[in-house]
C-alpha positions in Angstrom: 11.1 319.9 293.4 12.7 317.9 296.1 15.9 316.4 295.3 17.7 313.8 297.7 21.4 312.6 297.5 21.8 309.5 299.7 25.0 307.8 301.0 26.5 305.2 298.3 26.3 301.7 300.1 28.2 300.1 297.1 31.2 298.3 298.8 34.2 301.1 298.8 32.1 303.4 296.7 33.2 307.0 298.3 31.8 308.9 295.4 28.9 311.4 296.1 26.2 312.5 293.2 26.4 316.0 293.9 29.0 318.8 294.8 28.5 322.0 297.0 28.5 324.0 293.7 25.6 321.5 292.5 23.8 321.9 295.5 23.8 325.9 295.0 22.8 325.9 291.5 19.8 323.4 292.4 18.3 325.9 295.3 19.2 328.7 293.1 16.4 327.5 290.9 14.1 326.9 294.0 14.5 323.4 294.5 15.0 321.6 297.7 18.1 319.4 298.1 18.1 316.6 300.8 21.7 315.1 301.3 22.3 312.4 303.5 24.8 313.3 306.5 28.7 312.2 305.8 27.6 311.2 302.2 30.4 313.4 300.8 33.1 312.2 303.4 35.0 310.2 301.2 35.1 312.7 298.5 36.5 315.2 300.8 33.2 316.9 300.8 31.9 318.3 304.5 28.4 318.1 305.8 29.2 321.9 306.6 30.2 322.8 303.0 26.8 321.2 301.6 24.8 322.7 304.4 26.5 326.2 303.3 25.7 325.9 299.9 21.7 325.3 300.7 21.3 321.7 301.4 19.2 319.9 304.1 20.9 317.2 305.9 19.4 313.9 307.1 20.6 311.0 309.1 18.3 308.5 307.7 18.9 307.2 303.9 15.3 306.2 304.2 13.6 309.4 304.8 15.6 310.9 301.8 14.1 308.0 299.4 10.8 308.4 301.3 10.8 312.1 300.6 12.6 313.1 297.1 10.8 313.6 294.0 14.1 312.9 292.1 17.2 310.4 293.7 20.6 311.3 292.1 23.1 308.6 292.8 26.3 307.3 291.5 25.9 303.5 291.3 23.0 301.7 290.6 20.7 300.8 293.9 21.5 297.8 295.5 19.2 295.1 297.0 18.8 296.9 300.3 17.6 299.8 298.7 15.1 298.2 296.0 12.1 298.5 298.7 12.9 302.6 298.8 12.1 302.9 295.1 8.7 304.2 294.5 6.1 304.8 291.8 6.9 307.9 289.7 10.2 308.7 291.5 13.0 309.7 289.2 16.0 307.7 289.5 19.0 309.3 288.0 22.0 307.4 288.5 24.3 305.0 286.4 22.2 301.7 285.7 24.0 299.2 283.8 20.9 297.2 283.9 22.2 294.9 280.7 24.1 293.0 283.6 21.5 292.9 285.8 18.2 291.4 285.5 16.9 291.5 289.1 17.6 295.2 289.1 15.7 295.8 285.9 12.9 293.5 286.9 12.3 295.5 290.3 12.7 298.7 288.6 10.2 297.8 286.1 7.7 296.5 289.2 8.4 300.0 291.0 7.1 302.1 288.5 10.1 304.6 288.9 11.3 306.8 286.3 14.8 305.4 285.7 17.4 307.3 283.8 20.8 306.0 283.3 23.5 308.5 282.9 25.4 305.8 280.7 22.8 305.8 278.0 22.4 309.4 277.6 23.6 309.9 274.1 24.1 313.1 271.9 23.3 313.0 268.4 26.7 312.5 267.2 26.9 309.2 269.2 28.8 310.4 272.2 27.8 309.8 275.9 28.3 312.7 277.6 27.7 311.4 280.9 29.9 308.2 280.6 32.8 310.3 279.3 34.4 311.8 282.5 34.3 308.3 284.3 35.5 306.5 281.3 38.5 308.9 281.2 39.4 308.0 284.8 38.4 304.1 284.2 41.1 304.4 281.2 43.8 305.5 283.1 43.0 303.9 286.2 43.2 300.5 284.2 47.1 301.3 283.4 47.9 302.2 287.2 45.8 298.7 287.9 47.6 296.7 285.5 51.0 297.8 287.0 49.8 296.7 290.3 48.5 293.3 288.9 51.9 292.6 286.9 54.0 293.1 290.4 55.5 289.2 291.6 53.4 289.6 295.1 49.9 289.9 293.2 50.6 287.1 291.2 52.1 288.5 288.1 55.0 288.0 286.2 57.0 290.6 288.1 57.9 292.9 285.2 58.0 296.7 285.5 55.3 298.2 282.4 58.1 300.8 281.5 61.0 298.5 281.5 64.4 299.3 282.4 67.8 300.7 281.0 68.8 297.5 278.6 65.5 295.9 279.8 62.3 295.9 276.9 59.1 297.4 278.4 55.8 295.4 278.7 53.4 294.7 275.7 50.2 296.4 276.3 47.0 295.8 274.1 43.7 297.6 274.6 40.4 296.1 273.1 38.3 299.0 272.4 39.2 302.6 271.2 36.6 304.7 273.0 37.1 306.9 275.5 38.3 304.3 277.8 40.6 302.7 275.6 42.4 306.1 274.4 43.0 307.3 278.0 44.3 304.1 278.8 46.3 304.2 275.5 47.8 307.6 276.8 48.4 306.3 279.8 50.3 303.2 278.6 52.3 305.2 276.2 53.3 307.8 278.4 54.9 305.0 280.4 56.9 303.7 276.8 55.3 300.5 276.9 54.7 298.6 273.5 51.1 299.6 272.8 48.7 297.9 270.6 44.5 299.1 270.1 42.1 297.0 268.5 38.9 298.2 267.4 36.2 297.9 264.8 35.9 301.6 263.4 39.1 302.4 260.9 38.6 305.9 261.3 38.7 306.0 265.1 41.8 303.9 264.7 43.3 306.3 261.9 42.2 309.1 264.4 44.4 307.8 267.4 47.6 306.5 265.2 47.8 310.4 264.1 47.5 311.5 267.5 49.9 309.3 269.0 52.3 310.0 266.2 52.7 306.2 265.6 54.1 305.3 268.8 50.9 302.8 269.0 50.2 300.2 266.7 46.6 300.2 265.5 44.8 297.2 264.5 41.2 296.1 263.2 39.4 293.9 265.3 38.3 290.5 264.2 39.0 287.1 266.3 42.5 286.2 264.8 43.8 289.4 265.6 42.6 289.5 269.2 43.4 286.3 269.8 47.2 287.2 268.5 47.3 290.0 270.5 46.0 288.6 273.6 48.3 285.7 274.0 51.6 287.8 273.1 50.4 290.6 275.4 51.6 291.0 279.3 48.7 293.1 280.2 45.2 293.1 278.0 42.6 296.1 278.7 39.1 295.4 278.1 37.4 298.7 277.2 34.5 297.8 275.2 31.5 299.8 275.6 27.9 299.2 273.6 25.6 301.6 275.2 23.1 299.8 277.4 23.9 296.4 276.0 25.7 293.6 277.5 29.4 293.6 276.2 30.3 291.2 273.8 32.7 288.0 274.9 35.8 288.9 272.7 38.2 286.9 274.8 37.7 283.3 275.1 38.5 281.1 277.9 40.5 279.2 275.6 42.9 282.8 274.7 43.1 283.4 278.3 44.5 279.6 279.1 47.0 280.4 276.2 48.3 283.7 277.9 51.8 283.7 279.5 51.5 282.7 283.4 51.3 286.0 285.3 50.0 288.1 282.5 47.1 290.5 283.7 43.8 291.4 282.6 41.9 294.9 283.5 38.3 294.4 282.2 36.9 297.9 282.5 33.8 296.7 280.9 32.8 294.3 283.9 30.0 296.5 284.9 28.2 295.4 281.5 29.2 291.8 281.8 33.0 292.2 280.7 34.7 291.5 277.4 36.3 288.2 278.6 34.6 284.6 279.4 36.5 284.4 282.5 35.7 288.0 284.1 33.7 288.3 287.3 32.8 291.6 289.2 35.2 292.2 292.0 35.3 295.0 294.8 38.3 297.4 295.9 38.5 295.5 298.9 39.1 292.2 296.9 39.9 293.3 293.8 41.9 290.7 291.9 41.7 286.9 291.2 43.7 284.5 289.1 42.4 282.1 286.6 44.8 280.0 284.7 47.6 281.9 286.2 46.4 284.8 284.8 45.7 287.8 287.2 42.3 289.3 286.7 41.3 293.0 288.0 37.5 293.5 287.4 36.3 296.0 289.8 33.0 297.4 288.6 33.4 301.0 289.9 36.9 301.8 288.9 36.6 305.4 289.3 35.7 304.9 293.0 39.3 304.4 293.7 39.5 308.3 293.4 36.5 309.2 294.8 37.3 313.5 294.8 38.4 313.6 291.1 35.5 311.5 290.2 33.0 313.3 292.2 33.5 316.6 290.8 34.4 315.2 287.2 30.8 313.6 287.3 28.8 316.4 289.0 30.4 318.6 285.7 28.6 316.4 283.3 25.6 315.5 285.1 24.4 319.0 286.7 22.7 320.3 283.6 20.7 317.0 283.0 19.6 317.1 286.7 18.7 320.9 286.5 16.5 320.2 283.0 14.7 317.5 285.3 14.1 319.3 287.9 13.1 322.7 286.4 10.7 321.1 283.6 9.6 317.9 285.0 10.9 314.7 283.4 8.2 314.1 280.7 8.9 317.7 279.3 12.5 317.7 279.8 12.9 314.5 277.8 10.4 315.9 275.2 13.0 319.1 274.7 16.3 317.1 275.0 16.4 314.0 272.6 20.1 313.2 274.3 18.2 312.9 277.7 15.1 311.0 276.3 17.5 308.1 275.2 18.7 307.9 278.9 15.5 306.6 279.5 15.6 303.0 280.4 12.7 302.0 282.4 9.4 304.0 282.3 5.6 303.5 283.5 6.3 299.7 284.4 7.9 298.8 280.7 11.1 298.7 279.6 12.2 301.9 277.7 15.3 300.8 275.8 15.8 298.6 273.2 19.3 297.1 274.5 17.9 296.4 277.7 14.8 294.5 276.4 17.0 292.6 274.0 19.6 291.8 276.8 16.9 289.7 278.3 14.6 289.1 276.0 11.8 291.5 277.1 9.2 293.4 275.4 10.5 297.1 275.2 8.6 300.3 274.2 10.0 303.5 273.4 8.0 306.4 274.6 7.5 309.2 272.3 7.2 312.3 274.0 
């Protein structure tokens, strides 16, 4: 199979979908790997390293899209890439289709086999290709929140950890998945006052146990969310429903009632966001202020640390890419149910229930 890796064109997205070790693994299985020149520079990977691993370097992204049987990416295709996607081509990347009807409609019309990293799901419900980036995003959320709380950025001018004789900031984390628990670890490590909200009591009990009581765990309902958000210096949105749009748990009125200079970091923004005042931002212009509350809503947060993110992501995606390349998409998905759950668009139809429901579209889950 011919596998193509174009340069990411999303603003300030410096990750790349493969490492030299990944190239070596694919070529060792007899596949050809095409990589756009300088695609790895933002992650500290040179063309020379890719070439030494067996990749063929091309100057033109369109040539990669034209020749490749499978495209590996990090982020969803953007509008300039839409015309390059062709029928029968495998597109393997983060898609987050529930947040983008235009992309969903284009992939339907393209006839491509669209497999999303974020909806590949093991039988135990875990999301192995979302996990590494969720870990990074959770830890980054606290760094971003600390930045937002600085006075020069419109924040209260408080230090998360406090100081001798000065209490630390109060941080509330909505969602106790991988993002939430990593944000929890980072916030607790800075000795903030941390509370974490979730609908799953078992998950909350687990967090209380591993954090040895240093974190307050709270069951999710509207009243509890409102109370915690209104008292927070920093609120972290960390809710995920695989493949579906994020529920709006933080209302506009809640944001309006927060103290001026408080901050919201919505890591769920790539699926629509947990907050009614959320809209996507970029690393170039990451924050905005609504009702005197600073919002950080970068849709590709792990892109801020591209080297760490690239290697962590490839560690998880490579085995699935090898299955697709070695066996072909249909046999691979027939053998691997986790991979089959990653299928979002197939043969011009929505193949994932959550995406169909997000837009009121018919969907058909293929049986391989």
